[in-house]
N, C-alpha and C positions, 0 to 999 in steps of 0.2 A: 342387805348387808353382805361389804367383803371381809371376811375375816381371814387372819394370815395366822400360823404360827410358825416364827424364825425359830430353828434349834439347830446346833452341830456341833462339831467344835471347837473348843476351847483355843484363841487363836486365830480362829481362822477368818475371824474379821464379820460377826454378828452387827458389832457396836457399828460399822461403816457402814454396812447390809439396811440396819436400823436409821442412821442419819440419810439413806438416798430413799426408803422409802415414808420418810419425814418430809422430804424434799417436794414428792409426787403427791402429794398429800393426804396419805396416811395418820392416822393418831394412833402413835406407837406408846407400851408399855413395853420394859425391860425387868431382867430378871424377878419375869411371874412364877409363883409359883404352879405345878400343871394342876394340882386340886382347884386350883382359885379363876382355873384359866374359864370354864364354864357358868362359874358365876360372875364374871367377870365381859362372860358374850352375854348372858340375861341383860348384862345393865347397861349396855351396850346399848342393843337393841329393845330396847324400852326408852332411853333417853333423848329425846326429841331434839336436845343442845349438842348431842353431840357428834363428829363428823359416823358416816356410815363407811368410812372404808379404817380398817383394825387392824393392827399388826400386832403383837405381842412377843417376846424375849425368852424364852427358858431352856432351861441345860441345866448341866450338872453342876453348877456352882448353888442350887439348893443343898445339894445331898440328900439325901436321904428322901426328901419333899419331891425329887424328882423323882422316883420309884411310880409316881402316882398320876405319870404321863400318860400311861396308857386306858389305862381310867378313866380317864376326862376325855380324852378319846372316843371312850364307847359313850360317856355322859351323854354328849354333842351329838352324836351319830341315834340315840335312847330318843332324842328332844328331836330329831331332825334340823339339825342348825350346820349347814355345810360350812366350811374353812377350807383351806387349802396349806398344808408343809411346807414350805422351804427351808432346805440343808445346805448348811458350810461345810467343806470341805476344807480338808489339804492335806497335805502329803507329811510324814508324822517328823522328819529331818525339816520341813518348811516350820511345822506348828514352835520343835525346839529352840531353830534359829530365831523367829521371831519374840519365846520367853528369856532367851538371853539376852535377847539385844535389850526389851523391854524394863527388863529385870525382875516383870508379875510373878508372880508367886501362881500356882497350874492349881485351881479347884481340888484336884488328888491329890499331890502332893505329900501331903501329910500320912494316905492310905498307905500310900510305897516310900518310906520311909525319903522323903527327899528325892527321890530319882525320879527326874522330869521325863526323861527316854521311858522309863514304865511307865507313869502315870496318863500319858501320851495314850497307849498301846492297853492302857486299861481301859480309857475314857473311850478311842476308835470299839471296842467287843460293847463297852455297855452301848451306847448309840447305833451299832450297825442296827440293830430290830427298827430305831428311825429313821435307819438313812433307808432303806428297804419302803416305806412304808410314803414312804416325802414323793409329793406332784413335781417341784423342785428341787434337782442337787445343781450347787456351783462348786467348782474346785479352784477354790483363789490360787493355789500352788505359783499359777504363773499370772495376778491378775494385778496388774496398777489400779489404782483407787480410784482413779478416773473410768475404768472400762468398768469395775466393781460398780458403778454407779451405772454408766448406761446397760449394764445384765438388766440391775434391779427393773430398772423403766422400763425398758425391754418386755420385760415379766408381766408388768403390773402396772402402766399408766393408761393403760387400758381395760377398763372392765369390761373384758367379754369372755368371760366362762365360757364357751364354749369354743372357742376359737383357740388353734396349736401353735404354740409360739418356738422355732425354728432358731436355732446359734448355731453358724458355720466356721468351726475353727483350722485351719491352716497349720499345721505342726511338720513339727522336720524330726523322725523318727532317732536319729542321735540323738537329740535331747526328750526324747521320752514320749510315751503316749499323754495326751486327752485323759485325765483317772474320769471325768466326769461323761467323755461321750459315747452316745448311746449305736453310733454308728461308727465305724472306722474307714475307709476307702482310701489303699495304696496305690499308688501315683506312681513309683518307680519305676513298674511296667513302661514308661512312657521318654518316649525321648528329651534327654537331659541338656537345657539351656546351659550349664556348668561348661561346658566342654566346648562352647564357643565364647570367645573370648570377650570379642563385643557386648557379649550378652552376660558376662559373667560374673562383674559385678551391679546388674539391675538388678530388677525385682519384680513378679510375676504384675504386681500390679503398673508396671513400669508398660505403656506398647507394646514396642519387639519383642518384650519377649514375651507377654501376652498372647500374640500376635503368632509367635512361630509356637507356642506349647499348642497357641489353639486350632491352626491351619495344619496340625500334624495327624496323618492320614489314622496311626491309630488311636491319634487322640476325638477324631472324630467317631467312632465307633463306641468309646467306651459313654461320652457325654450323651449319649441317645440312649445308651444304658442305664448310666447315672442318672439323668432326666424322669425316666419310665421308671425305674426303681422306685424313687422319689414318691415320684406323684401319686405311682399308685398305693404307697404303703401311706402317706398322709392322714388322708381321709378312715384308714384302717388303724389310725394311735388314736385317733378322733373317736373312734365310737368305742373305745375302749375306755375311755378317759385320761388319756395322757394328757399334760398340760404343756408339756417339755420338750423338744426332740434335738438334742446333740447332736449334728455333723462335723465328725472331724476327715480331715483329707490330708492325707502324710506326705513327704517326699523323702528322699535324705534329710537336707538342712532347713526346709523350709522356706525358703527361700522363692521360687519358682515352677514348681508345674501344682506345688500345695496352693501355691496362692493363689495363681493364676485363677482353678477349678474352685476351691474354697469360696472362691469370687462372685463366679461365673456361675456359681451355685442359688448365691443373697441373690442374685439379679433376676435368675430364673422366678424364685419365689416372688418376692417382689413383683414382680409384672403378673404373680398370678394372685394380689393385696395378702399373701400372707405374714403375718406379719415375723419378719425374718430381723439378728442381724448376724454379724462377719466379726472374727479378728482373727489376724494374722500374728500366730502367740511367739514365735521363730525367725520373725521377718529380720527382726535388725541384728539377730546372735551368729558369732560367727560361727 
């Protein structure tokens, strides 16, 4: 049985993630107290009529009940019941804006005398140990609904517990680092198509820009080292039990060099049969 515990910060998109998991065949239960997770796991494991792909959502909405989270995990481990943890994160400012836009109440707002900002900070501290042990972490700060569904599908559509899912992200440093990145590569050292008039308004997905970036002598040396490093490291990550690797490639604005090289890495890994997806986070930003 494939059993996923979905958790994370309030407002980070757990409900949307749960719906995405339902769409790819998971039986999902929302707002399950952690103490009931081992009981529910056992029920699902013994039932012949229930689906064999299960996801449960648990978070701080349970109040004091959430404190049993780690003891519930210890129970699962003691009973030799495998599971994965998917953690959804987002920047504090984004979370505050989402709650203000929806006019919903944060589950920890009362504990912080109604202060939304303090409630978000408190919850982040409470969930920091959970995030550190999670198998998958998705930062939804800049991910549209459709892209989040795609990320969920990339992670869980295939039931291959031994494989690693790689996600490549291109970004612009002026828009900030991707919070979920495991590896960050700075390609601002490479020749910049922005300074060529006929290429400035195109992106790294357009052939003229891609060819300019990829055919530079400097890029040739970078590509060799880039692919050698990732090819060497992936089996080591798999051996250590890592389920997801996020590779971020950044240039100044996230339009040209980073896009071309993130797409190049995606295509390289896809040719090797590795589960891989790509997001060009800042390609449409000014």
